[in-house]
C-alpha angles and dihedrals in degrees: 000000000000098000113026095208103044102041119059115227114242119257087252090055092048091050090048089050091051092053096041096249098127126093117257091256094050091045090054091052093049092045090052090050092049091053088067105028120078091179094061091043089054091048090053092051091053096040119118085228091059113124114185091203091056089047091053091049091050091049092050092048093049093048093051094244091125090056092052095052112095116236119241 
């Protein structure tokens, strides 16, 4: 995945991203790509690997909500 915006990740890479099995660097590249690619976002939503709980956690982490929540 040389350029995260021009080259689509493979379905295997997207599934690994969805389940947290990519390295931090590869996850960052896929995340950058997803910010500009509706097709890959749609594939993720329809993927058999899709986990709505994981998606909610990713959304919260990227919006900073997790940082604002006090620890117990």
